[in-house]
N, C-alpha and C positions, 0 to 999 in steps of 0.2 A: 503631364505631371505625376509623378509616382508620388502616392501619399501615402503617412504613415497607416498602419490596419487601426479603424476604426473612426480615424480622424474625419470622415465626412456624417458619420451616424451620432457624433457626438457635438459635430458641431449645430447638427438639424435637433438634435437633444435638448439644444439650449436656445435654442428659437422660440422653442413650445416652452420652455424652462420658462422665460420670460414672459410669455405671454398662454398661460395653461389653462384659461376659462376661453378663451378665444380662437375662430375656427383662422387658421391662415394662409395663404395660397401660396403655391409653387413658387410662386413669381417670388413673392415674400421671401419668402427663404432662400432663394439664389441669392437673390439684394443682400440678406443677412449673411450669407456665407461668403459672398465673395468679400465683405466688409471683413469676416473673420479669419476664412482660412484662404481668400481666393477665391477666381473661377473656379464655378460646380459646373459640371453638366446637366442639362435640364432632363436626359435619361438616369443618370446617379439619383435626382431626387425621388422622381418618381418612380424609381423599383422600388427604392428604400420606404417611399410612404407604401408602396402595393404590398410588398412582401411582409410589411408588420402592423397592416390592416386586417382584422379588428383588435389583434391582440394589444398592440399601441397606440393605433389612433383610431378616429371614427372617420367616412369620409362623408362629408356632409354636402358637397356638392360639388359639381365639376371644378378639377385642381385647389377643392378647398377642405382641408384636414382640422382636426384638434386632436386634443388626449384624449382619450377610450377614457370614459368613464371610471372604469375598476382602477386603472393607469394614477387616477388622479388621487385616489384611495389607498394608494401603499406609500 
């Protein structure tokens, strides 16, 4: 399925904006994305999170992330 540029990014960020102080698992993110934009591959979610850690996200544990502290203050 072809998606518009930034669609997955925007959907992932929306998940964290709804839960700014919580750690969210990659499975929870995928389930939320399925509800909003449809099925997204696990590798797409992991790739986006991995590429943007530590600038945007903190890795809390295996497969669990939250918004980085400096991102919350902006």
